Backbone as CSV, one residue per row, in Angstrom:
resi,resn,N_x,N_y,N_z,CA_x,CA_y,CA_z,C_x,C_y,C_z
1,MET,2.165,-7.377,4.144,3.290,-7.649,5.040,3.248,-6.667,6.210
2,GLY,3.255,-7.201,7.426,3.233,-6.361,8.613,4.630,-6.043,9.099
3,ILE,4.703,-5.031,9.947,5.996,-4.635,10.483,6.507,-5.704,11.441
4,LYS,7.820,-5.942,11.399,8.437,-6.917,12.299,8.394,-6.363,13.719
5,SER,8.030,-7.208,14.674,7.757,-6.730,16.012,9.005,-6.600,16.865
6,TRP,8.763,-6.433,18.197,9.814,-6.085,19.156,11.074,-6.938,19.031
7,ARG,12.176,-6.295,19.278,13.442,-7.016,19.411,13.721,-7.136,20.902
8,PHE,14.027,-8.365,21.338,14.156,-8.609,22.764,15.611,-8.592,23.221
9,PHE,16.010,-9.481,24.087,17.345,-9.399,24.677,18.426,-9.773,23.665
10,PRO,19.463,-8.937,23.559,20.569,-9.272,22.664,21.324,-10.501,23.160
11,VAL,21.997,-11.159,22.234,22.733,-12.382,22.569,23.765,-12.132,23.655
12,VAL,24.353,-10.944,23.647,25.433,-10.631,24.597,24.891,-10.137,25.932
13,PHE,23.571,-10.244,26.114,22.943,-9.673,27.306,23.588,-10.179,28.592
14,LEU,23.854,-11.475,28.658,24.434,-12.049,29.870,25.930,-12.304,29.741
15,ALA,26.404,-12.500,28.528,27.819,-12.841,28.348,28.738,-11.765,28.904
16,VAL,28.314,-10.498,28.817,29.158,-9.409,29.283,29.401,-9.493,30.784
17,PHE,28.417,-10.040,31.527,28.553,-10.111,32.973,29.397,-11.301,33.418
18,ALA,29.452,-12.336,32.596,30.200,-13.529,32.966,31.685,-13.224,33.136
19,LEU,32.147,-12.152,32.522,33.556,-11.769,32.596,33.831,-10.808,33.741
20,CYS,32.796,-10.457,34.495,32.946,-9.433,35.521,32.657,-10.026,36.899
21,SER,33.644,-10.604,37.524,33.456,-11.233,38.834,33.088,-10.211,39.899
22,CYS,33.443,-8.929,39.669,33.159,-7.894,40.660,31.703,-7.472,40.641
23,THR,30.924,-7.982,39.707,29.526,-7.563,39.567,28.592,-8.749,39.745
24,LYS,28.903,-9.626,40.670,28.128,-10.852,40.845,26.675,-10.568,41.194
25,LYS,26.427,-9.673,42.142,25.045,-9.414,42.556,24.220,-8.795,41.439
26,PRO,24.681,-7.740,40.767,23.903,-7.236,39.623,23.660,-8.314,38.574
27,TYR,24.683,-9.144,38.349,24.537,-10.219,37.352,23.386,-11.132,37.723
28,LEU,23.311,-11.522,38.976,22.257,-12.432,39.423,20.877,-11.776,39.319
29,ASP,20.805,-10.506,39.686,19.533,-9.785,39.590,19.048,-9.719,38.142
30,ILE,19.958,-9.375,37.252,19.586,-9.215,35.839,19.277,-10.573,35.211
31,ALA,20.055,-11.603,35.599,19.785,-12.956,35.095,18.411,-13.428,35.555
32,GLU,18.063,-13.115,36.804,16.752,-13.479,37.322,15.656,-12.731,36.575
33,GLY,15.900,-11.458,36.295,14.923,-10.675,35.551,14.658,-11.251,34.177
34,ARG,15.707,-11.655,33.504,15.508,-12.228,32.181,14.787,-13.565,32.273
35,PHE,15.118,-14.370,33.264,14.459,-15.661,33.454,12.961,-15.466,33.673
36,LEU,12.612,-14.511,34.537,11.202,-14.235,34.812,10.506,-13.676,33.577
37,TRP,11.220,-12.833,32.841,10.659,-12.264,31.608,10.326,-13.383,30.620
38,ASN,11.242,-14.349,30.474,11.014,-15.469,29.551,9.801,-16.297,29.963
39,ARG,9.503,-16.317,31.244,8.349,-17.068,31.747,7.059,-16.249,31.680
40,GLY,7.167,-15.020,31.243,5.988,-14.167,31.144,5.583,-13.512,32.445
41,GLU,6.453,-13.582,33.456,6.160,-12.958,34.755,6.789,-11.558,34.768
42,TYR,6.167,-10.667,34.017,6.771,-9.370,33.743,6.833,-8.468,34.969
43,SER,5.813,-8.504,35.810,5.822,-7.654,37.004,6.947,-8.063,37.949
44,LYS,7.154,-9.370,38.108,8.253,-9.851,38.949,9.601,-9.513,38.312
45,ALA,9.646,-9.598,36.994,10.892,-9.270,36.290,11.256,-7.801,36.493
46,VAL,10.235,-6.923,36.545,10.485,-5.506,36.793,11.230,-5.329,38.112
47,ALA,10.774,-6.028,39.152,11.416,-5.914,40.464,12.877,-6.363,40.393
48,SER,13.158,-7.447,39.673,14.535,-7.947,39.555,15.415,-6.956,38.815
49,PHE,14.898,-6.395,37.731,15.703,-5.430,36.972,15.933,-4.150,37.766
50,LEU,14.958,-3.745,38.566,15.153,-2.566,39.420,16.256,-2.826,40.445
51,HIS,16.275,-4.036,41.011,17.353,-4.389,41.942,18.697,-4.393,41.218
52,GLY,18.685,-4.948,39.997,19.916,-4.980,39.213,20.432,-3.592,38.905
53,LYS,19.528,-2.685,38.605,19.908,-1.304,38.312,20.493,-0.622,39.543
54,GLU,19.836,-0.823,40.691,20.305,-0.221,41.936,21.673,-0.762,42.335
55,ASN,21.833,-2.079,42.258,23.111,-2.690,42.630,24.226,-2.325,41.649
56,SER,23.887,-2.182,40.387,24.884,-1.776,39.396,25.373,-0.364,39.674
57,ARG,24.456,0.514,40.082,24.858,1.883,40.428,25.776,1.884,41.648
58,GLU,25.462,1.050,42.624,26.309,0.981,43.818,27.711,0.487,43.472
59,ASP,27.800,-0.423,42.491,29.097,-0.957,42.059,29.744,-0.108,40.968
60,ASP,29.070,1.004,40.604,29.556,1.860,39.523,29.737,1.043,38.237
61,PHE,28.792,0.189,38.001,28.831,-0.729,36.855,27.882,-0.204,35.771
62,THR,28.421,0.603,34.857,27.624,1.300,33.850,26.851,0.336,32.963
63,GLU,27.511,-0.742,32.543,26.847,-1.704,31.662,25.655,-2.349,32.354
64,GLY,25.806,-2.610,33.663,24.705,-3.205,34.401,23.488,-2.305,34.456
65,VAL,23.732,-1.006,34.636,22.626,-0.039,34.639,21.931,-0.040,33.278
66,ALA,22.727,-0.043,32.213,22.164,0.007,30.858,21.338,-1.241,30.555
67,TYR,21.868,-2.419,30.912,21.145,-3.655,30.628,19.906,-3.784,31.515
68,SER,19.983,-3.304,32.745,18.801,-3.308,33.620,17.715,-2.419,33.038
69,ASN,18.108,-1.251,32.554,17.151,-0.336,31.927,16.481,-0.977,30.720
70,TYR,17.286,-1.629,29.899,16.739,-2.261,28.691,15.752,-3.357,29.082
71,GLY,16.099,-4.148,30.111,15.177,-5.172,30.584,13.884,-4.577,31.102
72,LEU,13.989,-3.459,31.814,12.790,-2.776,32.302,11.900,-2.322,31.144
73,ALA,12.528,-1.760,30.118,11.766,-1.292,28.958,10.997,-2.438,28.308
74,LEU,11.652,-3.592,28.175,10.989,-4.743,27.559,9.826,-5.234,28.415
75,CYS,9.996,-5.192,29.724,8.907,-5.581,30.620,7.723,-4.634,30.471
76,TYR,7.997,-3.337,30.447,6.916,-2.356,30.349,6.205,-2.431,28.994
77,LEU,6.934,-2.810,27.953,6.285,-3.014,26.655,5.263,-4.144,26.760
78,GLN,5.643,-5.232,27.417,4.743,-6.370,27.560,3.570,-6.052,28.486
79,LEU,3.788,-5.157,29.439,2.725,-4.760,30.364,1.863,-3.629,29.791
80,ASN,2.172,-3.228,28.544,1.436,-2.161,27.844,1.583,-0.802,28.519
81,GLU,2.674,-0.637,29.261,3.010,0.675,29.834,3.925,1.379,28.827
82,LEU,3.322,1.787,27.716,4.110,2.208,26.560,4.862,3.516,26.792
83,SER,4.247,4.460,27.485,4.915,5.741,27.712,6.141,5.562,28.607
84,VAL,6.018,4.680,29.606,7.160,4.405,30.483,8.260,3.714,29.697
85,ALA,7.870,2.722,28.905,8.849,1.995,28.092,9.559,2.934,27.119
86,GLU,8.790,3.843,26.509,9.372,4.783,25.546,10.437,5.659,26.198
87,GLY,10.144,6.162,27.399,11.118,7.002,28.090,12.407,6.265,28.399
88,ILE,12.283,5.006,28.827,13.480,4.214,29.149,14.268,3.884,27.884
89,LEU,13.560,3.568,26.817,14.249,3.253,25.557,14.990,4.474,25.021
90,GLN,14.388,5.650,25.142,15.068,6.872,24.700,16.350,7.087,25.504
91,GLU,16.288,6.796,26.785,17.485,6.898,27.618,18.534,5.879,27.178
92,THR,18.072,4.685,26.809,18.985,3.614,26.410,19.674,3.907,25.086
93,THR,19.056,4.711,24.225,19.700,5.046,22.953,21.000,5.804,23.165
94,LEU,21.174,6.386,24.362,22.399,7.135,24.667,23.489,6.242,25.255
95,SER,23.178,4.961,25.387,24.144,4.027,25.983,25.387,3.907,25.110
96,PRO,26.568,3.848,25.732,27.790,3.623,24.950,27.829,2.230,24.335
97,ASP,26.992,1.335,24.826,26.901,-0.014,24.252,26.091,0.073,22.960
98,SER,26.769,-0.105,21.828,26.117,0.085,20.533,25.009,-0.931,20.290
99,VAL,25.159,-2.141,20.839,24.133,-3.172,20.652,22.833,-2.751,21.330
100,LEU,22.948,-2.283,22.580,21.764,-1.828,23.299,21.141,-0.612,22.631
101,ALA,21.963,0.346,22.247,21.457,1.563,21.604,20.735,1.217,20.310
102,LYS,21.311,0.304,19.550,20.706,-0.109,18.277,19.336,-0.753,18.509
103,ASP,19.276,-1.680,19.471,18.010,-2.360,19.735,16.979,-1.414,20.346
104,ALA,17.448,-0.431,21.112,16.527,0.563,21.673,15.895,1.383,20.550
105,PHE,16.698,1.810,19.582,16.160,2.544,18.430,15.170,1.668,17.652
106,TYR,15.503,0.390,17.525,14.622,-0.534,16.800,13.252,-0.587,17.470
107,ASN,13.243,-0.808,18.782,11.973,-0.925,19.500,11.206,0.395,19.521
108,LEU,11.919,1.515,19.587,11.256,2.814,19.491,10.587,2.973,18.124
109,GLY,11.244,2.439,17.091,10.661,2.488,15.753,9.384,1.678,15.662
110,VAL,9.402,0.481,16.238,8.203,-0.367,16.243,7.082,0.316,17.014
111,LEU,7.434,0.915,18.144,6.444,1.604,18.972,5.836,2.789,18.219
112,ALA,6.691,3.595,17.579,6.209,4.755,16.826,5.295,4.319,15.678
113,TYR,5.677,3.251,14.991,4.869,2.739,13.870,3.504,2.285,14.362
114,SER,3.481,1.577,15.501,2.215,1.070,16.041,1.286,2.204,16.451
115,GLN,1.855,3.384,16.730,1.068,4.550,17.120,0.761,5.464,15.940
116,GLY,1.154,5.042,14.743,0.848,5.815,13.545,1.787,6.972,13.283
117,ASN,2.906,7.026,14.022,3.887,8.094,13.826,4.987,7.573,12.893
118,TYR,4.678,7.564,11.597,5.542,6.898,10.632,6.847,7.653,10.380
119,SER,6.813,8.967,10.460,8.040,9.746,10.270,9.042,9.444,11.385
120,LEU,8.547,9.390,12.622,9.418,9.066,13.751,9.934,7.643,13.633
121,ALA,9.078,6.723,13.203,9.500,5.333,13.011,10.630,5.261,11.996
122,GLU,10.484,6.002,10.907,11.529,6.033,9.875,12.857,6.510,10.465
123,ASP,12.808,7.590,11.248,14.034,8.123,11.859,14.670,7.106,12.797
124,CYS,13.840,6.414,13.576,14.366,5.435,14.537,15.060,4.279,13.813
125,PHE,14.460,3.772,12.757,15.074,2.659,12.031,16.352,3.107,11.315
126,LYS,16.383,4.345,10.859,17.614,4.867,10.258,18.721,4.971,11.308
127,ASN,18.363,5.405,12.517,19.348,5.470,13.598,19.806,4.074,14.007
128,CYS,18.892,3.123,13.935,19.253,1.739,14.220,20.315,1.251,13.239
129,ILE,20.147,1.618,11.981,21.131,1.239,10.961,22.473,1.901,11.232
130,LYS,22.433,3.181,11.635,23.670,3.904,11.927,24.441,3.250,13.081
131,LYS,23.698,2.690,14.038,24.321,2.055,15.195,24.784,0.623,14.916
132,SER,24.395,0.091,13.774,24.759,-1.281,13.451,26.258,-1.385,13.178
133,SER,26.799,-2.558,13.416,28.226,-2.787,13.205,28.584,-2.628,11.735
134,LEU,29.714,-1.983,11.505,30.182,-1.805,10.128,30.689,-3.112,9.530
135,ASP,30.974,-4.073,10.390,31.528,-5.344,9.930,30.451,-6.380,9.614
136,ALA,29.204,-6.039,9.887,28.119,-6.999,9.669,27.016,-6.345,8.840
137,PRO,26.320,-7.142,8.024,25.217,-6.576,7.234,24.075,-6.131,8.134
138,VAL,23.334,-5.136,7.676,22.175,-4.654,8.437,21.114,-5.751,8.447
139,PRO,20.574,-6.098,9.618,19.541,-7.147,9.688,18.366,-6.847,8.767
140,ARG,17.834,-7.890,8.177,16.758,-7.728,7.200,15.518,-7.099,7.822
141,ASP,15.213,-7.459,9.086,13.993,-6.919,9.688,14.072,-5.403,9.845
142,VAL,15.271,-4.867,10.054,15.433,-3.418,10.165,15.123,-2.761,8.814
143,LEU,15.656,-3.341,7.741,15.438,-2.794,6.404,13.962,-2.887,6.003
144,VAL,13.331,-4.020,6.340,11.913,-4.199,6.018,11.068,-3.166,6.763
145,ASN,11.354,-2.993,8.052,10.580,-2.032,8.846,10.791,-0.603,8.366
146,LEU,12.006,-0.284,7.954,12.283,1.051,7.427,11.476,1.288,6.158
147,GLU,11.455,0.306,5.280,10.707,0.450,4.027,9.215,0.596,4.298
148,LEU,8.685,-0.201,5.225,7.267,-0.120,5.558,6.921,1.239,6.161
149,SER,7.825,1.781,6.963,7.594,3.090,7.573,7.539,4.185,6.507
150,ILE,8.451,4.117,5.559,8.479,5.110,4.481,7.219,5.008,3.620
151,LEU,6.814,3.779,3.300,5.601,3.576,2.498,4.368,4.112,3.230
152,ALA,4.281,3.819,4.526,3.139,4.289,5.314,3.134,5.806,5.413
153,LYS,4.313,6.397,5.580,4.411,7.861,5.656,3.967,8.495,4.345
154,ASN,4.440,7.954,3.233,4.075,8.510,1.928,2.581,8.351,1.651
155,ALA,2.014,7.216,2.072,0.575,6.995,1.879,-0.230,8.000,2.699
156,GLU,0.253,8.284,3.895,-0.424,9.255,4.756,-0.354,10.652,4.139
157,ILE,0.802,11.005,3.581,0.950,12.300,2.919,0.010,12.410,1.720
158,ALA,-0.091,11.311,0.952,-0.963,11.307,-0.221,-2.431,11.468,0.190
159,ARG,-2.832,10.781,1.269,-4.216,10.900,1.749,-4.513,12.321,2.207
160,GLU,-3.572,12.932,2.905,-3.762,14.293,3.389,-3.857,15.264,2.218
161,SER,-3.019,15.041,1.196,-3.053,15.900,0.012,-4.397,15.787,-0.702
162,SER,-4.915,14.556,-0.804,-6.218,14.350,-1.447,-7.328,15.013,-0.649
163,ARG,-7.232,14.916,0.682,-8.253,15.519,1.541,-8.287,17.035,1.360
164,ILE,-7.096,17.639,1.274,-7.011,19.094,1.093,-7.597,19.502,-0.254
165,LYS,-7.286,18.716,-1.314,-7.802,19.030,-2.641,-9.325,18.934,-2.671
166,ILE,-9.856,17.885,-2.023,-11.317,17.722,-1.985,-11.951,18.881,-1.236
167,GLN,-11.314,19.289,-0.146,-11.825,20.407,0.641,-11.801,21.699,-0.170
168,GLU,-10.693,21.919,-0.891,-10.590,23.117,-1.712,-11.621,23.106,-2.838
169,THR,-11.842,21.927,-3.446,-12.839,21.805,-4.512,-14.231,22.105,-3.975
170,GLY,-14.504,21.587,-2.767,-15.797,21.851,-2.138,-16.011,23.328,-1.881
171,GLN,-14.948,24.011,-1.464,-15.043,25.447,-1.209,-15.280,26.219,-2.503
172,GLU,-14.620,25.762,-3.595,-14.823,26.419,-4.894,-16.273,26.265,-5.354
173,ILE,-16.806,25.048,-5.182,-18.187,24.800,-5.595,-19.148,25.633,-4.761
174,GLU,-18.875,25.702,-3.473,-19.719,26.503,-2.585,-19.686,27.973,-2.992
175,GLY,-18.476,28.450,-3.363,-18.348,29.840,-3.807,-19.112,30.098,-5.091
176,MET,-19.040,29.133,-6.027,-19.769,29.274,-7.291,-21.282,29.289,-7.044
177,ASN,-21.733,28.438,-6.142,-23.163,28.395,-5.822,-23.629,29.715,-5.212
178,THR,-22.773,30.307,-4.372,-23.129,31.586,-3.747,-23.286,32.664,-4.808
179,VAL,-22.320,32.724,-5.755,-22.387,33.708,-6.843,-23.634,33.492,-7.683
180,PHE,-23.920,32.205,-7.985,-25.092,31.898,-8.802,-26.379,32.306,-8.097
181,ASN,-26.464,32.078,-6.798,-27.670,32.442,-6.038,-27.871,33.956,-6.017
182,ILE,-26.761,34.701,-5.875,-26.857,36.161,-5.897,-27.360,36.636,-7.258
183,TYR,-26.785,36.042,-8.331,-27.191,36.415,-9.700,-28.661,36.086,-9.927
184,ARG,-29.091,34.896,-9.458,-30.484,34.484,-9.648,-31.441,35.411,-8.893
185,GLU,-31.027,35.835,-7.695,-31.874,36.740,-6.908,-32.002,38.091,-7.600
186,LYS,-30.873,38.575,-8.154,-30.920,39.852,-8.867,-31.822,39.775,-10.085
187,GLU,-31.725,38.637,-10.814,-32.559,38.472,-11.998,-34.036,38.404,-11.614
188,TYR,-34.301,37.715,-10.513,-35.681,37.601,-10.036,-36.238,38.976,-9.675
189,ASN,-35.435,39.756,-8.944,-35.872,41.093,-8.531,-36.044,42.022,-9.726
190,ARG,-35.219,41.797,-10.748,-35.282,42.661,-11.936,-36.628,42.554,-12.631
191,TRP,-37.205,41.339,-12.627,-38.464,41.133,-13.347,-39.688,41.306,-12.472
192,LEU,-39.493,41.664,-11.204,-40.656,41.953,-10.370,-41.298,43.270,-10.811
193,PRO,-42.629,43.406,-10.747,-43.279,44.694,-11.114,-42.823,45.796,-10.174
194,SER,-42.611,46.987,-10.732,-42.242,48.124,-9.899,-43.487,48.646,-9.202
195,GLU,-43.291,49.502,-8.219,-44.429,50.058,-7.492,-45.341,50.866,-8.416
196,ASP,-44.726,51.501,-9.446,-45.517,52.339,-10.348,-46.430,51.534,-11.246
197,THR,-46.016,50.315,-11.545,-46.790,49.515,-12.500,-47.465,48.332,-11.853
198,ALA,-47.412,48.295,-10.504,-47.926,47.105,-9.819,-49.417,46.891,-10.101
199,GLY,-50.164,47.987,-10.304,-51.599,47.812,-10.485,-52.066,47.864,-11.914
200,THR,-51.181,47.976,-12.917,-51.589,48.124,-14.301,-51.933,46.817,-14.967
201,GLY,-51.467,45.729,-14.393,-51.772,44.428,-15.012,-50.793,44.041,-16.080
202,TYR,-49.809,44.856,-16.342,-48.803,44.464,-17.335,-47.424,44.909,-16.839
203,LEU,-46.407,44.330,-17.449,-45.040,44.641,-17.075,-44.575,45.920,-17.698
204,ASP,-43.760,46.654,-16.991,-43.210,47.901,-17.493,-41.827,47.604,-18.056
205,TYR,-41.736,47.490,-19.388,-40.457,47.187,-20.038,-39.691,48.456,-20.265
């Protein structure tokens, strides 16, 4: 079983703007960004979300900035600009919007897992659970990903422990061989003829 992949736009992504007549321009920019994202035109979607972010700041529309950032992060994930996406998602985890923060932690967990950082993935999925609504059950994909992260982390710890033991065993064997070689050399030298008896033809016991 593989880890469940990226979580995309939340259901409330656009609904929040429909109630805000004062934010028409940011709404249109962000709606366009999502439309382009759905069509796979990620570079164009980046431009729309950047406009949405700028216009939201001009209107002092905090939610618009947060949703624009989240859209940008999703675009950069698809464009394989992972470090940029990671930075934006980390910023989004601080959003007062619990839905966005939760999904940002989720995607950070998937990203960390894909990079082999299982401990960080575990922490991200746990934070995702903490951000989940108390009135709704935790989504199954979050629980599955958390379990997979813990299993992968424990397997990595076990492999590292085995590697250390093998290394230590190798060092012990090497040490024993060194002692044995020294002993063998001493025994060899012990039975060599001394200078006094070298020419007698027999050993001096």
